[in-house]
Biotite code that builds the C-alpha atoms (Angstrom):
import biotite.structure as struc

atoms = struc.array([
    struc.Atom([108.788, 81.272, 96.007], chain_id="A", res_id=1, res_name="UNK", atom_name="CA", element="C"),
    struc.Atom([109.176, 84.847, 97.217], chain_id="A", res_id=2, res_name="UNK", atom_name="CA", element="C"),
    struc.Atom([110.532, 84.873, 100.883], chain_id="A", res_id=3, res_name="UNK", atom_name="CA", element="C"),
    struc.Atom([108.524, 87.960, 101.669], chain_id="A", res_id=4, res_name="UNK", atom_name="CA", element="C"),
    struc.Atom([105.427, 89.778, 100.312], chain_id="A", res_id=5, res_name="UNK", atom_name="CA", element="C"),
    struc.Atom([106.044, 93.542, 100.000], chain_id="A", res_id=6, res_name="UNK", atom_name="CA", element="C"),
    struc.Atom([103.130, 96.031, 100.021], chain_id="A", res_id=7, res_name="UNK", atom_name="CA", element="C"),
    struc.Atom([103.580, 99.635, 99.099], chain_id="A", res_id=8, res_name="UNK", atom_name="CA", element="C"),
    struc.Atom([101.670, 102.113, 101.468], chain_id="A", res_id=9, res_name="UNK", atom_name="CA", element="C"),
    struc.Atom([100.345, 105.572, 100.891], chain_id="A", res_id=10, res_name="UNK", atom_name="CA", element="C"),
    struc.Atom([103.891, 106.940, 101.704], chain_id="A", res_id=11, res_name="UNK", atom_name="CA", element="C"),
    struc.Atom([106.731, 106.717, 99.109], chain_id="A", res_id=12, res_name="UNK", atom_name="CA", element="C"),
    struc.Atom([109.158, 104.050, 100.295], chain_id="A", res_id=13, res_name="UNK", atom_name="CA", element="C"),
    struc.Atom([107.226, 103.114, 103.406], chain_id="A", res_id=14, res_name="UNK", atom_name="CA", element="C"),
    struc.Atom([106.655, 99.392, 103.102], chain_id="A", res_id=15, res_name="UNK", atom_name="CA", element="C"),
    struc.Atom([104.570, 96.682, 104.807], chain_id="A", res_id=16, res_name="UNK", atom_name="CA", element="C"),
    struc.Atom([106.506, 93.394, 104.822], chain_id="A", res_id=17, res_name="UNK", atom_name="CA", element="C"),
    struc.Atom([105.042, 90.060, 105.279], chain_id="A", res_id=18, res_name="UNK", atom_name="CA", element="C"),
    struc.Atom([107.707, 87.345, 105.957], chain_id="A", res_id=19, res_name="UNK", atom_name="CA", element="C"),
    struc.Atom([107.188, 83.810, 105.068], chain_id="A", res_id=20, res_name="UNK", atom_name="CA", element="C"),
    struc.Atom([106.000, 81.936, 108.279], chain_id="A", res_id=21, res_name="UNK", atom_name="CA", element="C"),
    struc.Atom([106.572, 78.260, 108.663], chain_id="A", res_id=22, res_name="UNK", atom_name="CA", element="C"),
    struc.Atom([104.238, 76.809, 111.162], chain_id="A", res_id=23, res_name="UNK", atom_name="CA", element="C"),
    struc.Atom([102.886, 73.481, 112.319], chain_id="A", res_id=24, res_name="UNK", atom_name="CA", element="C"),
    struc.Atom([101.706, 71.900, 115.655], chain_id="A", res_id=25, res_name="UNK", atom_name="CA", element="C"),
    struc.Atom([104.843, 72.885, 117.496], chain_id="A", res_id=26, res_name="UNK", atom_name="CA", element="C"),
    struc.Atom([104.669, 76.478, 116.767], chain_id="A", res_id=27, res_name="UNK", atom_name="CA", element="C"),
    struc.Atom([106.238, 78.640, 113.904], chain_id="A", res_id=28, res_name="UNK", atom_name="CA", element="C"),
    struc.Atom([109.452, 79.866, 112.516], chain_id="A", res_id=29, res_name="UNK", atom_name="CA", element="C"),
    struc.Atom([110.174, 83.118, 110.497], chain_id="A", res_id=30, res_name="UNK", atom_name="CA", element="C"),
    struc.Atom([113.171, 85.226, 109.615], chain_id="A", res_id=31, res_name="UNK", atom_name="CA", element="C"),
    struc.Atom([112.539, 88.564, 111.337], chain_id="A", res_id=32, res_name="UNK", atom_name="CA", element="C"),
    struc.Atom([115.794, 89.940, 109.654], chain_id="A", res_id=33, res_name="UNK", atom_name="CA", element="C"),
    struc.Atom([117.640, 88.957, 106.567], chain_id="A", res_id=34, res_name="UNK", atom_name="CA", element="C"),
    struc.Atom([119.816, 91.657, 105.014], chain_id="A", res_id=35, res_name="UNK", atom_name="CA", element="C"),
    struc.Atom([119.943, 89.956, 101.554], chain_id="A", res_id=36, res_name="UNK", atom_name="CA", element="C"),
    struc.Atom([116.093, 89.324, 101.586], chain_id="A", res_id=37, res_name="UNK", atom_name="CA", element="C"),
    struc.Atom([115.198, 92.874, 102.427], chain_id="A", res_id=38, res_name="UNK", atom_name="CA", element="C"),
    struc.Atom([117.700, 94.172, 99.684], chain_id="A", res_id=39, res_name="UNK", atom_name="CA", element="C"),
    struc.Atom([116.247, 91.782, 97.008], chain_id="A", res_id=40, res_name="UNK", atom_name="CA", element="C"),
    struc.Atom([112.639, 91.739, 97.812], chain_id="A", res_id=41, res_name="UNK", atom_name="CA", element="C"),
    struc.Atom([112.037, 95.294, 99.028], chain_id="A", res_id=42, res_name="UNK", atom_name="CA", element="C"),
    struc.Atom([115.031, 97.290, 97.857], chain_id="A", res_id=43, res_name="UNK", atom_name="CA", element="C"),
    struc.Atom([115.891, 98.055, 101.577], chain_id="A", res_id=44, res_name="UNK", atom_name="CA", element="C"),
    struc.Atom([119.606, 98.371, 102.007], chain_id="A", res_id=45, res_name="UNK", atom_name="CA", element="C"),
    struc.Atom([119.843, 100.049, 105.357], chain_id="A", res_id=46, res_name="UNK", atom_name="CA", element="C"),
    struc.Atom([122.411, 99.559, 107.904], chain_id="A", res_id=47, res_name="UNK", atom_name="CA", element="C"),
    struc.Atom([120.876, 99.024, 111.252], chain_id="A", res_id=48, res_name="UNK", atom_name="CA", element="C"),
    struc.Atom([122.918, 100.251, 114.304], chain_id="A", res_id=49, res_name="UNK", atom_name="CA", element="C"),
    struc.Atom([120.450, 99.971, 117.229], chain_id="A", res_id=50, res_name="UNK", atom_name="CA", element="C"),
    struc.Atom([117.665, 97.460, 118.365], chain_id="A", res_id=51, res_name="UNK", atom_name="CA", element="C"),
    struc.Atom([115.036, 98.557, 120.764], chain_id="A", res_id=52, res_name="UNK", atom_name="CA", element="C"),
    struc.Atom([112.213, 96.830, 122.665], chain_id="A", res_id=53, res_name="UNK", atom_name="CA", element="C"),
    struc.Atom([109.342, 98.413, 124.477], chain_id="A", res_id=54, res_name="UNK", atom_name="CA", element="C"),
    struc.Atom([106.320, 96.725, 126.267], chain_id="A", res_id=55, res_name="UNK", atom_name="CA", element="C"),
    struc.Atom([103.187, 98.676, 126.838], chain_id="A", res_id=56, res_name="UNK", atom_name="CA", element="C"),
    struc.Atom([99.729, 98.008, 128.033], chain_id="A", res_id=57, res_name="UNK", atom_name="CA", element="C"),
    struc.Atom([96.377, 98.539, 126.244], chain_id="A", res_id=58, res_name="UNK", atom_name="CA", element="C"),
    struc.Atom([95.581, 102.250, 125.524], chain_id="A", res_id=59, res_name="UNK", atom_name="CA", element="C"),
    struc.Atom([99.218, 103.441, 125.601], chain_id="A", res_id=60, res_name="UNK", atom_name="CA", element="C"),
    struc.Atom([99.987, 105.628, 122.650], chain_id="A", res_id=61, res_name="UNK", atom_name="CA", element="C"),
    struc.Atom([103.622, 106.415, 121.868], chain_id="A", res_id=62, res_name="UNK", atom_name="CA", element="C"),
    struc.Atom([104.430, 109.034, 119.296], chain_id="A", res_id=63, res_name="UNK", atom_name="CA", element="C"),
    struc.Atom([104.544, 110.825, 116.836], chain_id="A", res_id=64, res_name="UNK", atom_name="CA", element="C"),
    struc.Atom([108.235, 110.775, 117.139], chain_id="A", res_id=65, res_name="UNK", atom_name="CA", element="C"),
    struc.Atom([111.177, 111.767, 114.822], chain_id="A", res_id=66, res_name="UNK", atom_name="CA", element="C"),
    struc.Atom([114.633, 113.014, 115.078], chain_id="A", res_id=67, res_name="UNK", atom_name="CA", element="C"),
    struc.Atom([115.346, 116.304, 113.356], chain_id="A", res_id=68, res_name="UNK", atom_name="CA", element="C"),
    struc.Atom([119.126, 115.412, 113.217], chain_id="A", res_id=69, res_name="UNK", atom_name="CA", element="C"),
    struc.Atom([120.110, 111.828, 112.855], chain_id="A", res_id=70, res_name="UNK", atom_name="CA", element="C"),
    struc.Atom([116.935, 110.882, 111.264], chain_id="A", res_id=71, res_name="UNK", atom_name="CA", element="C"),
    struc.Atom([116.187, 107.221, 111.910], chain_id="A", res_id=72, res_name="UNK", atom_name="CA", element="C"),
    struc.Atom([114.969, 104.705, 109.507], chain_id="A", res_id=73, res_name="UNK", atom_name="CA", element="C"),
    struc.Atom([112.942, 102.022, 111.395], chain_id="A", res_id=74, res_name="UNK", atom_name="CA", element="C"),
    struc.Atom([112.093, 98.267, 110.803], chain_id="A", res_id=75, res_name="UNK", atom_name="CA", element="C"),
    struc.Atom([109.305, 97.630, 113.324], chain_id="A", res_id=76, res_name="UNK", atom_name="CA", element="C"),
    struc.Atom([107.332, 94.607, 114.404], chain_id="A", res_id=77, res_name="UNK", atom_name="CA", element="C"),
    struc.Atom([105.224, 93.117, 117.212], chain_id="A", res_id=78, res_name="UNK", atom_name="CA", element="C"),
    struc.Atom([106.619, 90.139, 119.075], chain_id="A", res_id=79, res_name="UNK", atom_name="CA", element="C"),
    struc.Atom([103.481, 89.771, 121.385], chain_id="A", res_id=80, res_name="UNK", atom_name="CA", element="C"),
    struc.Atom([100.173, 91.486, 121.295], chain_id="A", res_id=81, res_name="UNK", atom_name="CA", element="C"),
    struc.Atom([99.036, 94.067, 118.750], chain_id="A", res_id=82, res_name="UNK", atom_name="CA", element="C"),
    struc.Atom([99.453, 97.729, 117.712], chain_id="A", res_id=83, res_name="UNK", atom_name="CA", element="C"),
    struc.Atom([97.825, 100.238, 115.465], chain_id="A", res_id=84, res_name="UNK", atom_name="CA", element="C"),
    struc.Atom([101.150, 101.556, 113.932], chain_id="A", res_id=85, res_name="UNK", atom_name="CA", element="C"),
    struc.Atom([101.187, 104.982, 112.064], chain_id="A", res_id=86, res_name="UNK", atom_name="CA", element="C"),
    struc.Atom([103.839, 106.813, 109.923], chain_id="A", res_id=87, res_name="UNK", atom_name="CA", element="C"),
    struc.Atom([103.497, 110.361, 108.677], chain_id="A", res_id=88, res_name="UNK", atom_name="CA", element="C"),
    struc.Atom([105.601, 111.687, 105.839], chain_id="A", res_id=89, res_name="UNK", atom_name="CA", element="C"),
    struc.Atom([107.277, 114.865, 107.158], chain_id="A", res_id=90, res_name="UNK", atom_name="CA", element="C"),
    struc.Atom([109.753, 115.246, 104.057], chain_id="A", res_id=91, res_name="UNK", atom_name="CA", element="C"),
    struc.Atom([108.662, 118.484, 102.383], chain_id="A", res_id=92, res_name="UNK", atom_name="CA", element="C"),
    struc.Atom([110.606, 117.240, 99.178], chain_id="A", res_id=93, res_name="UNK", atom_name="CA", element="C"),
    struc.Atom([108.550, 114.031, 99.106], chain_id="A", res_id=94, res_name="UNK", atom_name="CA", element="C"),
    struc.Atom([105.675, 113.402, 96.645], chain_id="A", res_id=95, res_name="UNK", atom_name="CA", element="C"),
    struc.Atom([103.771, 111.947, 99.582], chain_id="A", res_id=96, res_name="UNK", atom_name="CA", element="C"),
    struc.Atom([104.450, 114.907, 101.990], chain_id="A", res_id=97, res_name="UNK", atom_name="CA", element="C"),
    struc.Atom([101.778, 115.021, 104.812], chain_id="A", res_id=98, res_name="UNK", atom_name="CA", element="C"),
    struc.Atom([100.389, 111.575, 103.940], chain_id="A", res_id=99, res_name="UNK", atom_name="CA", element="C"),
    struc.Atom([99.600, 108.927, 106.705], chain_id="A", res_id=100, res_name="UNK", atom_name="CA", element="C"),
    struc.Atom([100.144, 105.300, 106.432], chain_id="A", res_id=101, res_name="UNK", atom_name="CA", element="C"),
    struc.Atom([98.542, 102.971, 109.177], chain_id="A", res_id=102, res_name="UNK", atom_name="CA", element="C"),
    struc.Atom([98.794, 99.191, 109.648], chain_id="A", res_id=103, res_name="UNK", atom_name="CA", element="C"),
    struc.Atom([98.038, 96.643, 112.345], chain_id="A", res_id=104, res_name="UNK", atom_name="CA", element="C"),
    struc.Atom([101.067, 94.830, 113.549], chain_id="A", res_id=105, res_name="UNK", atom_name="CA", element="C"),
    struc.Atom([100.616, 91.742, 115.591], chain_id="A", res_id=106, res_name="UNK", atom_name="CA", element="C"),
    struc.Atom([102.066, 88.497, 116.859], chain_id="A", res_id=107, res_name="UNK", atom_name="CA", element="C"),
    struc.Atom([99.360, 86.854, 114.718], chain_id="A", res_id=108, res_name="UNK", atom_name="CA", element="C"),
    struc.Atom([99.815, 88.556, 111.339], chain_id="A", res_id=109, res_name="UNK", atom_name="CA", element="C"),
    struc.Atom([103.733, 88.742, 111.774], chain_id="A", res_id=110, res_name="UNK", atom_name="CA", element="C"),
    struc.Atom([103.687, 91.903, 109.606], chain_id="A", res_id=111, res_name="UNK", atom_name="CA", element="C"),
    struc.Atom([106.771, 94.435, 109.686], chain_id="A", res_id=112, res_name="UNK", atom_name="CA", element="C"),
    struc.Atom([106.752, 97.952, 108.744], chain_id="A", res_id=113, res_name="UNK", atom_name="CA", element="C"),
    struc.Atom([109.670, 99.633, 107.065], chain_id="A", res_id=114, res_name="UNK", atom_name="CA", element="C"),
    struc.Atom([109.748, 103.473, 107.699], chain_id="A", res_id=115, res_name="UNK", atom_name="CA", element="C"),
    struc.Atom([112.561, 105.250, 105.878], chain_id="A", res_id=116, res_name="UNK", atom_name="CA", element="C"),
    struc.Atom([114.377, 108.204, 107.511], chain_id="A", res_id=117, res_name="UNK", atom_name="CA", element="C"),
    struc.Atom([112.150, 111.301, 107.317], chain_id="A", res_id=118, res_name="UNK", atom_name="CA", element="C"),
    struc.Atom([108.922, 109.812, 108.730], chain_id="A", res_id=119, res_name="UNK", atom_name="CA", element="C"),
    struc.Atom([107.243, 110.636, 112.147], chain_id="A", res_id=120, res_name="UNK", atom_name="CA", element="C"),
    struc.Atom([106.109, 107.317, 113.888], chain_id="A", res_id=121, res_name="UNK", atom_name="CA", element="C"),
    struc.Atom([103.916, 106.313, 116.511], chain_id="A", res_id=122, res_name="UNK", atom_name="CA", element="C"),
    struc.Atom([101.748, 103.417, 117.661], chain_id="A", res_id=123, res_name="UNK", atom_name="CA", element="C"),
    struc.Atom([98.610, 102.546, 119.859], chain_id="A", res_id=124, res_name="UNK", atom_name="CA", element="C"),
    struc.Atom([98.487, 99.295, 121.780], chain_id="A", res_id=125, res_name="UNK", atom_name="CA", element="C"),
    struc.Atom([95.191, 97.602, 120.911], chain_id="A", res_id=126, res_name="UNK", atom_name="CA", element="C"),
    struc.Atom([95.883, 94.331, 122.832], chain_id="A", res_id=127, res_name="UNK", atom_name="CA", element="C"),
    struc.Atom([96.215, 93.706, 126.566], chain_id="A", res_id=128, res_name="UNK", atom_name="CA", element="C"),
    struc.Atom([99.760, 94.382, 126.085], chain_id="A", res_id=129, res_name="UNK", atom_name="CA", element="C"),
    struc.Atom([102.293, 94.453, 123.306], chain_id="A", res_id=130, res_name="UNK", atom_name="CA", element="C"),
    struc.Atom([106.061, 93.833, 122.858], chain_id="A", res_id=131, res_name="UNK", atom_name="CA", element="C"),
    struc.Atom([107.195, 96.220, 120.084], chain_id="A", res_id=132, res_name="UNK", atom_name="CA", element="C"),
    struc.Atom([110.586, 95.670, 118.525], chain_id="A", res_id=133, res_name="UNK", atom_name="CA", element="C"),
    struc.Atom([112.317, 97.972, 116.116], chain_id="A", res_id=134, res_name="UNK", atom_name="CA", element="C"),
    struc.Atom([115.753, 98.192, 114.440], chain_id="A", res_id=135, res_name="UNK", atom_name="CA", element="C"),
    struc.Atom([116.972, 101.800, 113.713], chain_id="A", res_id=136, res_name="UNK", atom_name="CA", element="C"),
    struc.Atom([119.439, 103.244, 111.154], chain_id="A", res_id=137, res_name="UNK", atom_name="CA", element="C"),
    struc.Atom([120.805, 105.831, 113.409], chain_id="A", res_id=138, res_name="UNK", atom_name="CA", element="C"),
    struc.Atom([121.344, 106.126, 117.219], chain_id="A", res_id=139, res_name="UNK", atom_name="CA", element="C"),
    struc.Atom([118.777, 107.706, 119.510], chain_id="A", res_id=140, res_name="UNK", atom_name="CA", element="C"),
    struc.Atom([119.517, 111.327, 120.030], chain_id="A", res_id=141, res_name="UNK", atom_name="CA", element="C"),
    struc.Atom([117.125, 112.744, 122.686], chain_id="A", res_id=142, res_name="UNK", atom_name="CA", element="C"),
    struc.Atom([118.339, 116.361, 121.983], chain_id="A", res_id=143, res_name="UNK", atom_name="CA", element="C"),
    struc.Atom([117.097, 115.966, 118.448], chain_id="A", res_id=144, res_name="UNK", atom_name="CA", element="C"),
    struc.Atom([113.901, 114.181, 119.188], chain_id="A", res_id=145, res_name="UNK", atom_name="CA", element="C"),
    struc.Atom([110.552, 115.963, 118.163], chain_id="A", res_id=146, res_name="UNK", atom_name="CA", element="C"),
    struc.Atom([107.005, 115.064, 118.564], chain_id="A", res_id=147, res_name="UNK", atom_name="CA", element="C"),
    struc.Atom([103.954, 115.865, 116.529], chain_id="A", res_id=148, res_name="UNK", atom_name="CA", element="C"),
    struc.Atom([100.594, 115.836, 118.412], chain_id="A", res_id=149, res_name="UNK", atom_name="CA", element="C"),
    struc.Atom([98.984, 112.361, 117.938], chain_id="A", res_id=150, res_name="UNK", atom_name="CA", element="C"),
    struc.Atom([95.551, 113.884, 117.557], chain_id="A", res_id=151, res_name="UNK", atom_name="CA", element="C"),
    struc.Atom([96.468, 116.613, 114.987], chain_id="A", res_id=152, res_name="UNK", atom_name="CA", element="C"),
    struc.Atom([93.342, 117.707, 113.065], chain_id="A", res_id=153, res_name="UNK", atom_name="CA", element="C"),
    struc.Atom([95.252, 118.331, 109.847], chain_id="A", res_id=154, res_name="UNK", atom_name="CA", element="C"),
    struc.Atom([96.546, 114.705, 109.739], chain_id="A", res_id=155, res_name="UNK", atom_name="CA", element="C"),
    struc.Atom([93.210, 113.245, 111.116], chain_id="A", res_id=156, res_name="UNK", atom_name="CA", element="C"),
    struc.Atom([94.831, 109.898, 111.904], chain_id="A", res_id=157, res_name="UNK", atom_name="CA", element="C"),
    struc.Atom([92.037, 107.315, 112.455], chain_id="A", res_id=158, res_name="UNK", atom_name="CA", element="C"),
    struc.Atom([93.287, 105.990, 115.935], chain_id="A", res_id=159, res_name="UNK", atom_name="CA", element="C"),
    struc.Atom([91.050, 103.145, 117.125], chain_id="A", res_id=160, res_name="UNK", atom_name="CA", element="C"),
    struc.Atom([90.779, 104.605, 120.614], chain_id="A", res_id=161, res_name="UNK", atom_name="CA", element="C"),
    struc.Atom([88.409, 103.607, 123.396], chain_id="A", res_id=162, res_name="UNK", atom_name="CA", element="C"),
    struc.Atom([88.619, 106.940, 125.221], chain_id="A", res_id=163, res_name="UNK", atom_name="CA", element="C"),
    struc.Atom([91.586, 108.867, 125.786], chain_id="A", res_id=164, res_name="UNK", atom_name="CA", element="C"),
    struc.Atom([94.874, 107.008, 125.212], chain_id="A", res_id=165, res_name="UNK", atom_name="CA", element="C"),
    struc.Atom([97.580, 106.843, 127.857], chain_id="A", res_id=166, res_name="UNK", atom_name="CA", element="C"),
    struc.Atom([100.355, 109.301, 126.852], chain_id="A", res_id=167, res_name="UNK", atom_name="CA", element="C"),
    struc.Atom([103.814, 110.223, 128.349], chain_id="A", res_id=168, res_name="UNK", atom_name="CA", element="C"),
    struc.Atom([104.149, 113.820, 129.481], chain_id="A", res_id=169, res_name="UNK", atom_name="CA", element="C"),
    struc.Atom([106.541, 114.196, 126.499], chain_id="A", res_id=170, res_name="UNK", atom_name="CA", element="C"),
    struc.Atom([104.010, 112.943, 123.946], chain_id="A", res_id=171, res_name="UNK", atom_name="CA", element="C"),
    struc.Atom([101.163, 115.082, 125.630], chain_id="A", res_id=172, res_name="UNK", atom_name="CA", element="C"),
    struc.Atom([103.273, 118.112, 124.663], chain_id="A", res_id=173, res_name="UNK", atom_name="CA", element="C"),
    struc.Atom([103.357, 117.132, 120.827], chain_id="A", res_id=174, res_name="UNK", atom_name="CA", element="C"),
    struc.Atom([103.030, 120.184, 118.424], chain_id="A", res_id=175, res_name="UNK", atom_name="CA", element="C"),
    struc.Atom([100.467, 120.535, 115.628], chain_id="A", res_id=176, res_name="UNK", atom_name="CA", element="C"),
    struc.Atom([101.772, 119.347, 112.261], chain_id="A", res_id=177, res_name="UNK", atom_name="CA", element="C"),
    struc.Atom([101.373, 122.952, 110.818], chain_id="A", res_id=178, res_name="UNK", atom_name="CA", element="C"),
    struc.Atom([104.111, 124.264, 113.155], chain_id="A", res_id=179, res_name="UNK", atom_name="CA", element="C"),
    struc.Atom([106.295, 121.331, 113.592], chain_id="A", res_id=180, res_name="UNK", atom_name="CA", element="C"),
    struc.Atom([110.000, 121.433, 112.548], chain_id="A", res_id=181, res_name="UNK", atom_name="CA", element="C"),
    struc.Atom([110.099, 119.204, 109.468], chain_id="A", res_id=182, res_name="UNK", atom_name="CA", element="C"),
    struc.Atom([112.585, 117.805, 107.037], chain_id="A", res_id=183, res_name="UNK", atom_name="CA", element="C"),
    struc.Atom([113.441, 119.816, 103.692], chain_id="A", res_id=184, res_name="UNK", atom_name="CA", element="C"),
])
């Protein structure tokens, strides 16, 4: 029995991971991180250095973020609620450069999303609130952080918005994909 289902997305090396969930009348159990299982089932051999947790309310959109220096690989999941999660391949040398991958992550489906270094990332909260957890392969470096406009026409991300999303001031200043600083 495979401990995890691995689904390839439109982006090279970006994977949707479905862990084995054991549930009964008492609740459920799952392994949210197992280094050996990730390596054997999905080929992910990343070393994680930081865990982050954010809570946001319905309609909050965070992203599309990336770090030009110290690029972060991310293993993301939702502990409570639901989000529409988005990755954009911004590696010019990638066969899927400019492609977008989207997945709903929720406490119900227990899916995780692996984003290798070199992708821009964002999410929209589609439940009343959501607790979003992510492991990163490098440390947060705000001086190297960049943001691509969430509503970039060239990327045409199909955000399931109900009106204008709630953005931070920083995210409201995201630049178009065509002029963003990208990876080689």
